[in-house]
C-alpha positions as CSV (number, residue, x, y, z in Angstrom):
1,X,-31.7,-65.6,15.2
2,X,-28.3,-66.5,16.7
3,X,-26.7,-65.9,13.3
4,X,-28.2,-62.5,12.9
5,X,-26.9,-61.5,16.4
6,X,-23.5,-62.8,15.6
7,X,-23.3,-61.0,12.3
8,X,-24.5,-57.8,14.0
9,X,-21.9,-58.2,16.8
10,X,-19.2,-58.9,14.2
11,X,-20.2,-55.8,12.1
12,X,-20.2,-53.6,15.2
13,X,-16.8,-55.0,16.2
14,X,-15.4,-54.3,12.7
15,X,-16.7,-50.7,12.9
16,X,-15.0,-50.2,16.3
17,X,-11.8,-51.7,15.0
18,X,-11.9,-49.5,11.9
19,X,-12.5,-46.5,14.0
20,X,-9.7,-47.3,16.4
21,X,-7.2,-47.8,13.5
22,X,-7.9,-44.4,12.0
23,X,-5.2,-41.8,12.5
24,X,-6.0,-39.3,15.3
25,X,-4.5,-36.5,13.2
26,X,-6.3,-34.3,10.6
27,X,-5.8,-35.2,7.0
28,X,-2.9,-33.4,5.3
29,X,-3.8,-29.8,4.4
30,X,-3.8,-28.6,0.9
31,X,-0.5,-27.1,-0.2
32,X,-0.2,-23.3,0.4
33,X,-1.5,-21.4,-2.6
34,X,1.0,-19.7,-4.8
35,X,1.1,-16.0,-3.8
36,X,-0.6,-13.7,-6.3
37,X,1.6,-11.8,-8.8
38,X,1.3,-8.3,-7.4
39,X,1.5,-6.9,-10.8
40,X,-2.0,-8.2,-11.5
41,X,-3.4,-5.3,-9.6
42,X,-1.6,-2.8,-11.7
43,X,-4.4,-2.6,-14.3
44,X,-6.8,-1.6,-11.5
45,X,-4.8,1.1,-9.8
46,X,-2.5,2.5,-12.4
47,X,-4.5,4.5,-15.1
48,X,-4.2,3.4,-18.7
49,X,-1.2,4.9,-20.4
50,X,0.7,5.7,-17.2
51,X,4.2,4.4,-16.9
52,X,4.5,4.5,-13.0
53,X,2.7,5.5,-9.9
54,X,3.5,6.1,-6.2
55,X,0.8,5.5,-3.6
56,X,1.3,6.6,0.1
57,X,-0.8,5.7,3.1
58,X,0.1,7.1,6.5
59,X,0.0,5.0,9.7
60,X,0.0,8.0,12.2
61,X,-2.6,8.0,14.9
62,X,-3.0,11.7,15.3
63,X,-3.0,12.8,11.6
64,X,-3.5,11.2,8.2
65,X,-2.3,11.4,4.7
66,X,-3.2,9.4,1.6
67,X,-1.7,10.4,-1.7
68,X,-1.1,9.1,-5.2
69,X,1.3,10.4,-7.9
70,X,0.8,9.1,-11.4
71,X,3.5,9.7,-14.1
72,X,3.0,9.4,-17.9
73,X,5.7,8.7,-20.6
74,X,5.3,12.3,-22.0
75,X,6.4,13.7,-18.6
76,X,2.9,14.8,-17.4
77,X,1.9,14.1,-13.9
78,X,-1.5,13.8,-12.2
79,X,-2.5,12.7,-8.7
80,X,-4.5,13.5,-5.7
81,X,-4.6,13.1,-1.9
82,X,-6.4,13.8,1.2
83,X,-5.0,15.0,4.6
84,X,-6.0,15.7,8.1
85,X,-3.6,17.6,10.4
86,X,-4.7,18.8,13.8
87,X,-4.6,22.7,14.1
88,X,-3.8,22.9,10.4
89,X,-6.9,21.5,8.7
90,X,-8.4,18.9,6.4
91,X,-8.3,19.1,2.7
92,X,-7.4,17.6,-0.7
93,X,-4.3,17.7,-2.8
94,X,-4.2,18.0,-6.6
95,X,-0.8,16.9,-7.9
96,X,0.5,18.7,-11.1
97,X,4.2,17.8,-11.2
98,X,6.7,15.4,-9.7
99,X,10.4,14.8,-9.8
100,X,11.7,11.3,-9.0
101,X,14.9,11.0,-7.1
102,X,17.2,8.3,-5.9
103,X,17.3,5.0,-7.7
104,X,14.4,2.7,-8.8
105,X,12.6,-0.3,-7.4
106,X,13.4,-2.9,-6.1
107,X,15.3,-1.5,-3.2
108,X,17.4,1.2,-4.9
109,X,18.4,-0.7,-8.1
110,X,19.9,1.5,-10.7
111,X,17.1,2.8,-12.9
112,X,16.9,1.0,-16.2
113,X,18.4,-2.2,-15.0
114,X,15.3,-3.8,-13.6
115,X,12.6,-1.1,-13.8
116,X,12.2,2.6,-14.3
117,X,9.8,3.0,-11.3
118,X,11.4,5.5,-8.9
119,X,11.8,4.6,-5.2
120,X,11.0,8.3,-4.2
121,X,9.7,11.5,-5.7
122,X,8.9,15.1,-4.8
123,X,5.4,16.1,-5.9
124,X,3.9,19.6,-6.2
125,X,0.5,21.1,-6.8
126,X,-2.4,22.9,-5.1
127,X,-4.0,22.0,-1.8
128,X,-7.6,23.0,-1.0
129,X,-8.5,23.3,2.7
130,X,-12.0,22.2,3.8
131,X,-11.5,23.0,7.5
132,X,-9.0,24.7,9.8
133,X,-7.6,28.2,9.8
134,X,-7.2,28.1,5.9
135,X,-10.7,26.7,5.2
136,X,-11.7,27.6,1.6
137,X,-8.2,28.6,0.6
138,X,-6.1,27.1,-2.1
139,X,-2.4,26.9,-1.2
140,X,0.6,25.5,-3.1
141,X,2.1,22.4,-1.6
142,X,5.3,20.2,-1.8
143,X,5.1,16.5,-0.9
144,X,8.2,14.4,-0.6
145,X,7.4,10.7,-0.8
146,X,10.5,9.1,0.6
147,X,11.1,5.3,0.4
148,X,13.0,3.5,3.1
149,X,12.4,0.1,1.4
150,X,9.7,-0.7,3.9
151,X,8.7,-3.5,4.5
152,X,12.0,-5.3,4.1
153,X,12.2,-6.3,7.8
154,X,15.3,-4.1,8.4
155,X,14.0,-0.6,7.7
156,X,11.6,1.9,9.3
157,X,8.4,2.9,7.7
158,X,8.4,5.0,4.5
159,X,8.1,8.7,5.1
160,X,6.2,11.6,3.6
161,X,7.0,15.3,4.2
162,X,4.2,17.8,3.4
163,X,4.7,21.6,3.2
164,X,2.0,24.2,2.5
165,X,3.5,27.4,1.2
166,X,2.0,30.7,0.3
167,X,3.2,34.3,0.3
168,X,1.5,35.1,3.6
169,X,2.6,32.0,5.6
170,X,5.7,30.1,6.6
171,X,6.3,26.6,5.4
172,X,6.4,24.2,8.4
173,X,6.9,20.5,7.4
174,X,4.4,18.0,8.5
175,X,5.9,14.5,8.5
176,X,4.1,11.2,8.2
177,X,5.2,7.6,8.4
178,X,3.5,4.8,6.5
179,X,3.8,2.7,3.4
180,X,4.8,3.8,-0.1
181,X,3.5,1.4,-2.7
182,X,5.0,1.5,-6.2
183,X,3.3,0.5,-9.5
184,X,4.1,-1.4,-11.6
185,X,5.7,-3.5,-8.9
């Protein structure tokens, strides 16, 4: 009986000693995963056959704009958007043409040296208003998607400038700040 108690006491002592010798810190963490290649999403958001696309999302609290402009190698352009502007209305945009300007990504590189994806573009098409003073109307629009190279830690948000123009109205500019995403990136 004495031997069994001694062995039990010795085993308990070894467990305590082992517990006390363990490091009080957590085990080393797994290395940080390699960031995903952002071009992987291109196949999901850029339609087949398109050579580039610009996607804008506003961050304004009092109004909103989401827009996309898709360009094809033959020069044709498609795209869409949705907007909400107080006292102006809510509606959708149908993009039918676009003219890139400035240089290309990344951050204003000369086009053709790294990519042919433009930093900025002016899109045009028709807007259809769901609500507001122009509810039910189709009105031509111009949308300037202007890159400031955001988010490069030194610039302000990207900008979008939207104008609704028709024969019976003036063309005030509605400005938005947000992020302009480019594909392929």
